[in-house]
N, C-alpha and C positions, 0 to 999 in steps of 0.2 A: 504494500500500500504506500503510495506516495504522499508524504506529509505536505500540507499547505505551507507555502512560504510565509514566515512570520514577519509582519510589518508592524510599525509603531508610529505614533504621532510624535512630533517634536514637542518640547515643553510649551512653546508659544501656541501651537495648535491646540493642545489640551486646554490651555487657559481660554482660548477663543471658544471652544466647545462649551466649557463650563459657563462662561460669561453669556453665551447665547441662550442657554437654558434659563438663566436668571433673568435675562432681558425681555423675553417674550417676542423678540424680533421676528421670528419665523413662524409664529402661531398662525395657523390657517383660520380664516374667518368662520369656517364651518366647525372648528374645534370646540367641543363642549368644555374641555378643561385646559387650563393654562399649562404651558411647558414648565413653568417655574415650580410647579408641584414636585417635579422630579429633579430639580436642580440640586438639592442637597445630596440626593443619592448619586448623581453623576459626579458631583464634587468629591464625595466620599470614595467612590470607585477610583477617581484619579489620584487621590492622596494615598490610598491603602493598597491598591493593586490586587485586590482579592477577585476571585471569580464572581461574576454577577449572581450565580446561583447561591453562593455563600452570603452575599450581601442581602439578597431577598429573604433569607431565612433568619437574619439577625433580629434579636429582640433587645429591648432596653436592658434586660437582665444579663445580656452578654457583655456589658461593660463591667469590668472587674477591677478591684483595688487589690494590690499585692505589694507589700513592702513600700508603702507610700508612693507607689506608681500606679498609673492607670493603664489598663489593657483592654483590647477588644478580643473576645474569645470566639474563634471560628471553630464550630464543632458540628455543624449541620448544613444542609443545602436544600433549596427548594427548586425542583426541576420537573417540568412537564406535569404540573398539577399535583406533585407528590412532595411532602416534606420528608426528606431523607434524614435519618438519625446520625449521619456522618458526612464528612466532606468527601471530595473525590478521592483523596489519598487515605481516607479513614484515619487521619491524624488530627488531633486537636492542636490548633495553633493559637498562641497568645501574641497578639500584635501590639507593640508598645504605642501608646498615644503620645504623639509629639505636640508641640504648641499649636501648629496649624490644624491638626485634627481636633485638638481640644477646643479650639475656637469654633470650629464647624459644629461640633457636638453641642456646645453651649448655645449656639445661635439657632439650632433647630427647634422648631415647634414640635412638641410631643403631641401627635395626633392620635387621640384615643381610637383603638381598634381592638377587635376580639382577641388577637394573638399577641398584643403588646409589641408589634413590629416596629423597628426603627424606620423602615422604609416600606410603607404599604402602598397598594395601588390606590387610585383615586376613589375607589369604592370601599376601601378599608381592608381588603384582603391581601393575599400575597401578590406580588408583582409577577405578571406573566411576561417573561422575557421577550417572547415573539411579538406580543402586542406592543410592549414598550418600544421595541426596535422599529416596528412598522409605523406606529403613530407618532412617535416623538423623536427617537434617535435619527431615523432616516430623513425626517423632515428638516431637522436642524443641520445635519451634516450636508445634505443636498443644498440647502440655502447657503451654507458657508463655502461650498465648492463653487456654486454659481457666482458668489460675490468675490471669488478669488482668494479667500482666506485660507482654505484648505486646498491641497493639490489633488486629493482623492478622498473618496468616501470609503471608510472602513467600518467594520462591525464594532459595536460597543465593547466587545470583549478586548478590543485593541487597547483600551485603557489599561488593562493588565499588562500587556506587552510593553506599553509605553512606560509604565511604572518600573518594570523590571529593567528596561533599557536605561532609564535614568539612574537607577541604583548602580548598575554595572559601570556606567560612564563616570559616576562619582567615586568609583574605586572600591565599592563593597565587593567582597569576595562572593563567588558564585554559590558556595555552600550556604552562606548567610542569607542570600537572596532566596534561594530555594526553600 
């Protein structure tokens, strides 16, 4: 099986995508919900580099304090309508919260929902990745390509690749990034 070539957005392109979600610039007139609803989730994905399926499963209970430090615990995933009790690698990861992530978490409005999700869909349930991509991600990235801000439109999963690329370029060793 031939693997797909891994591509990543440059840091300025990631910032433009996040800013576009916050700005509502590319919202279609027929859209019922604003794109800014998903801006904190896209911002989070760009900062943390987790898999979208892991992000969709996060609850506010996954923020953990340990030795006077703050962490996000990744231990489950939501994929294809099923909450999986594990991540893709079946490992629990504790991601340290830096100041940028802490500021984002503090700025987020806690939206009450049945599952205490950090990032719910506009209806309060789990985010359906395919629907999010089709209705929101593709609309914004297409607009940014048409405006010449992005060279190409890539999948939202690319935020993970972009995060990993930034870490490697900053000199983090591959084992730590993995």
